[in-house]
N, C-alpha and C positions, 0 to 999 in steps of 0.2 A: 692382803698385799705385803704385809710385813715379812711373811714367808719368802716372797720373791726377793725383796731387797736383801734379806739375811743371806739367801743363797748367792746373790751376786757379790755382796761384800765379803762372803767367806773366801772368795778367791784371793783377796788381799791377805787374809790370815794364812791361808795355805801357801801362797808364794813366799811370804815373810818367814814361815816356819820351815819350809824347805831350803830357802836360802840361808837361813841361819845354821842349819844342821850341816849344809854343805860347806859353808865358811869354816865351821868348827872342825870338820873332818879333814878338810885340805889345808887347815892352818893359815887361812886368809882372813882373819878376823878383822884386819885393818880396813877391808873394803866393805864390811858389813853395814856400817852406819850409812854410807851413800846408798847402797842397795835397798835398804829398808825406807830411806827417804823417797827414792824413786818408786818404790811399791805403794808407799802411802799416798804419793801424788797421783799416779796413774790409776792404780787399782782401788784407791780409796776415794779421792775428790772427784776425778774425771770419771770413774766407773759410776759413782752415785748419780752424777748429773745425767750421764747417758741412760742409766736404768730408769730414771724418771721419764725420759723422752720415749724409750722403748715401750714402757708399760702404760703410757698415757691413754691410748684408746681403750684398754681394758679397765684402768682405773676410772675413767669417765663413766664407762658402762656399769661398772659395779656401784658408783655413786648415784646412779639413776640419771645422769646427763644424757642429752640426746646424741647418740651415736649411730651412724649407719650400721645396720646389722651385718652387712657384708664385710665392712671395715673391721668390725669387732671380731668376726669369725676369722678373717685373714690373719689378724694380729695374733689371735690365740693359737692358730696353727704354727705360726712363724716364731712364736716367742722363745721356745728353747733354741732354735737355730740362730735367731739374731742375737740372743744373749750369749750364746757360746762363741759366735764370731767376734762380737764386741770385746769379750774378755780376752780373746786371742790376741787382737790387735792392741789392746792396752798392755798386756804382758809383754808382747814383742817391744813395744815402745819403751817400757820401763827398763828392760834388759839391754836394749840397744843403748840407751842413754848411759847406762851404767857402764857398758863396755867401752863406749867413747871417752868417758872420763878417765877410766883407768888405763886405757891403751893409747890414748892420743889420737891424732888425725888418722882416719881410715885409710888414706893413701899411704902413710908410712907403714902402717899395720900390714897392709896388703903386699907392699914391696919388700918388707923384711921377712915376713912369715906368712906367706899366702895359704899354706896348709892350715896353719892355726887359725887364720882368718875364716877360712871355709868351714873348719870344724866348729868354730864358735858360733857362726851364723846358723849352722845347722842344728846345733844344740839349743840355740835361742828359739828357732822355729819349732823345734820339737817340744820344748818345754812350754811355749805359748800354745801350742796345739794341746798339750795335756791339760793346761789350765782351762782352756776353752771347752774341751770335751767334758771335764768335770763340772764346769758351769752348765753345760748343756744338760746333763743328766740331773743335776739338782733342780734346774728350772723345769724340766720335763716332769719330775715328781710333783712339783708345785702345780703345774698344769693339770695333771691327773686329779690332784685333790680339788682344784678349783672348778674343773669340769663336772665333777661329781656334785659339788655343792650347787652349781648352776642348774644341773639335771634336776635336782630335788626341788629347785624353784621353777621348773618348767621351761628352762632354757636349754636347748640341745643344739650342739655343734656337730653337724654330720662329718664323718672322716672322709678324706678324699683318696687316700692311697696308703699302701702298707709301707711302713718304715722300720719294722722291728728288725729285720735282718740287716739293715743298713747300720743301725745303732750297734747291733751285736758285732758286725764285722769291724766297724770303726773302733770300737773299744778293744777288741782282741788284737788288732794290728798295732794300736798304739801301745799296748802292753808288750807285745812281742818285738817291737822295733828297738826299744831302749837297750836291752841286753846286747843286741848286735852292734850298736853304735859305740858302746862304752869301749870295747876292746879296739875297734877301729880308730877311736880318738887317740889312743896310745901310739899308733903308728903315725897319725897325722901330725902329732906334735913334734916328732923328730925331724931334725934339719934335713935338707935334701941331700947333703954330702956329710956322712958321718965323720969324715976326717977334717972337716972345717969347724972351727969353733962357732958356736951360736952367737948371734948379735947380741949387743948390750942389754936391750929391753926384752929379749926373747923369754927371759924367765918370768917376767910379769905377764906376757901374753899367754904363755903355756899355763901359768897358774890360774889365770882367768878362765881358760878353757876347761881346765880340770874342775874348776868350781862349778861351771855350767853343766859339765857332764854329769857331775854328782847330783846336781839338782834334777836332771833329767832321770837318772836312775831311781832317786827317791820318789819323783813324781809318778814314774811307772809303777813302782811298788805300791804307792798309795792308790793310784788309779786301779790297780788290779783288785785290791781289796774293796774299794768303792764300787767297782763294777760288779762284783759278786753280790753285793747288798742291793745295788739298784737293779740290776738284771733280774734277780730273784724277786725283788719287789715289783719291778715292772711286769713280770710274767704272772706272779701269783695274785696280785690285786685284781687285774681285769678277769682273770679266770675264776677267781673267787667270786667276784661280783656276778658273773655270768652263771656260775653254778648255783648261786643263791637264788637268782631269778628262775632258774630251771626247777629248783626244788619247790618253789611257790607254785609254779605252773603244774608241776606233777601233783601237787595237793589240790588242784582244781581252781587256783586263783588265776584266772586268765587276765587280771588287771596287772599281773607283774610284768615289769620290763627290766631290761638290763641297762644301766647307765652307760652311754657312750663317753668313755673317759679318756680316749687316746685317738691319735690320728694315724693308726697303724693297723696291722691285721686283726689285732684284738678288737679294735673299734669297729672294723668292718664286720667281724663276727658278731659282736653285739647288736649292730644295725641290722644285720640279716635276721638274727634271733627276734628282734622286735617286730620286724616285718612278718615273720612267721607267726608271732602272737597276735598281731593285727588280724591276720587271716583266720586264725582260730576263733578269735573273738567275734568276727564278723560271721564266721560260720555257725557259731553258737547263738548269735542273735538271730540269725535267719531261721535256724531251727526253732528257737523259742517262739518267734513271731508266727512261723509257719505252723507251730504246734498249737496255736490259738484257733486255726481253721481246720486242722486235721490232727489226729492224735500225735502226741510228741514222739512216741516210739515209731510211728509211721513216717513222721517228718525225718527223724534221724535215718531211718532206713531209705528213704527217698534220696536224701543228700548222699549217702553212701552209694546208692545205685544209680546216681546222677538222674534222678527223676522218674524212675520206674521201678516198681517192685514186681518181680516175676511172680506169676500166679502160684499160690501154695494151696494144697489140699490137705487138710488133717481133720482129726476129730476135735471139735470145738464146741463151746457152749455159747449160745446166742441169747441175749436179754433184749426183750422189746417191752417198752413201757409207753403208756398213753395217759393223758390227763382225763379223768372223769369229768363228763359234762363241761368241757371247755367251751363249746360253742355257745352256751348260755352265759358263761362267765364273760366271754369275749363281747358278747353283745352289750353288756353293761359297762364296757369301758371304751375310752377313745383309743384310736390306733397307737398312739405313743405309749399310753399306759399299758396296753396289750404287750408291746415289746419289752417294756420294763419288767413286767411280771414273768414273761417267758424267759428273759435272760437271767433273772434272778433264780427262776426255777431250774433252768439248765445248768447254772453254776452250782447248785446243790447237787444235782444228779451226777454231773461230771466229777465233782470232788469225790463223791461216794464210789463211783465206778472205777476211777483211777486208784483210789486208795486200796481197792480190792484187785488190782492187777488187770482190770478190764480196759478195753480200748473202744471209745465212742467212735463209730464209723459214719453215722449219719444223725442229723437233726431233721425230722420230717414233720414240719408243721408244729404241733405240740407233742409229737412222739420222738423217742430216742431209741436208736438201735446201737447196741454195743456187743462186742464179742470178747470172749475169754479163751486164750490160747491161741489166738490168731490176731495180728501177726507175731505178737510177743508170745514166747513159749511159757506156759503154766501148767505144770503137772496137776495142780489142784483146781483147775478151772471150774468144774461143776460146783464144788463147795463154794468157791469164792463168788461165783455168780449169784447163788442163792443167798448167801450172806449179804451181798451188795443189795438184792431186792428187799430183804429184811430191814436192812439199815435205811434204805429209801423210805420204806413205810414209817419206820420210827421217826425219821427227820421230819417228814411231812406232817406228822402228828403234832410236832412242836412249832415249826416255823410259820410265820404270817408273812405273806407277800403283799406289797402295794399298801393300800389303805385297808388293812383288815381282811384281806383275801386269803382264805385257806384252800389249798389244793389237795385233792385225793387222786391217786393213779393206780392204775391196774398194770401188772407185770406178768409177761409170759416168758417162760425159760425153756429152751430145747437144747439137747446135746446130740451131736451126729456130725457127719461129713460135711464140711464146710469148705468152699473155695473162696480165697481172698486175693486181691490184687488191684492194680491201678486200672481205671477205666477213663475213656475220654478221648479226645482228639486234638491234633494241633498242639497249641500251647497250653491247653486246659486239661488237667488230670485230676482225677479223685481217686480215693481208696474205698472199697466197698467189699461186702461179703455176700455170697450167693449160695443157694442151695435149698433143699426141702427143710433142712433144719431152720433156716431163717423163717421161711413161711409158717412153719409150725409154732414157732414162738409167737408170731403175730396171732395165729389162730388161738393159742392158749390165753393170750392177753385179752382177746374179745370174749372168750368163754368164761372169764371171771363174771360177767354179767349174770349168767345162768346160775352159777354156783354162789353168788353173793360173796365171792372171796376177793382177795387182793392180789395173790400171787399163785399161779399155777406152773408146774414144772413137769417135764416129761419123765417117763420111766427110766430112760438112760440117764438122765440128770440125777434122779433119786438114787439110782444104783451107785453112781460114781461118788456122789456126796457122802453115802454110807451113814455110819452112825453119828456123825458129826452134826447132822441136821435132824431136827424133829420133823416128821412128815405125817401127814394124814392121807390115806388113800381115799380118793374121791370116785374111784370106780373106773370103768371102761366106757369110753366116749367115741362116738363117730365123728370125724372131722372131714368137713367138705374139702375135696381134693385129695384125700388119702384113701387108699382102698382098704387097708386093714384097720379095725378098731384099735385104739390106743388107750392105755391106762394113764391116768393123770393123777398127781399128787399136789397137796397143798402144804407147803412149809409154814411152820410157825415157831416162835420162840419158845424155849423150854420153860420160861416163866408161865406162860399161858397154861390154863388147866384145860388140856385137850388130850385125848388118847393118842398115843404114839404107836405107829405101825411101820415095820421095815418094809421097803419095797419088795414086791413079789415078782 
């Protein structure tokens, strides 16, 4: 709050400085003590008392006192405007009292030199407007700083309307007006009839007007310099804050938000940016939650395609795995323990499959169906599928489920044409893959019983996997549902002592 009071009381220092310079340049130093007294009274004492009243709702809120939120927000929005108007009124009061003391009764002043009276009043109003405008910008800068601090504490004040152009136009008009009024005042101080001598006290009146016009000119020059600083600062700070938040979002931080620090177009822009981030965060949350029930890559595609993935057909590798003797294992467990064991097992399988670029499309009882290269593209799908199968076998040899339960699984892998897409009706959709390649993977999984193996793969899978995988040729087999006999291979780790044969 000291920042606010310093900005308000700086108006007294500014008015005193400009008045002193004007008195010196117009050679009217004899009137300076009275001018400084009036400035000290109105812009010092009275200003400080009014500033306490203006800031009271904000001060009470900052101290933790009970303040209606709507009252606090209204006062925060109105603080620059109220402060600027208050300073304008006080400055006008100080200069009017100063003019009245120096020029005598206003009636005599108006009757003897009406042009000088009008010019004096115009310059007093102009100078008061300058001081009020400077106070407005100083308090606005304070409000920007305060709103950012409150934002960091979780207090947000939504903007109501854009005022940046109003501030810019008001400042530019104030700067542009003074140079026009200065030469006009030289005309106004001339008597109506150049052949008639000026009245006795005209010199004093004219001198006072010259002093006020000089104060206007100096105030305009000072305001021009201050406007450059405050306008650039008022533009760069909100934009810099917004760009900083954008950079964080670009790095993937969807928790980043832009503080709403002003009640203008920049505040509205920051507010809209934050709403956009809320939407992105909600979309990301839905995708992650949805990804717990369907593959995350499928969930992301579903969100893009508004709930439906167009059927795609391409060569892909399908992995099918089933737990060995799970019926006997389940018979020894109660239903809750069965689910606990299955969930722990599925978590291990899913982690390995996803790590190798695969997508689990179905959990079928104790079986898992996964595809590689569909829907997510993977040029090395065959090799990755075989590596995933070997990694599953290695992991199951280590891990213990539940209360000392060890699981063994058989895996069948096949590569060929596969169709993938969403299926279902109404509001219920799912993603699945179809084709003979899927059926063949399931047949190979069951065939492990005959060979006493853990993993069997098709000839096409072996061909695409290449030299990266050690394979044992298990010969040609006849598979129910397929007209042609098929060659089958058993992969194994290179550390194992087994002969390696390339697929034929």
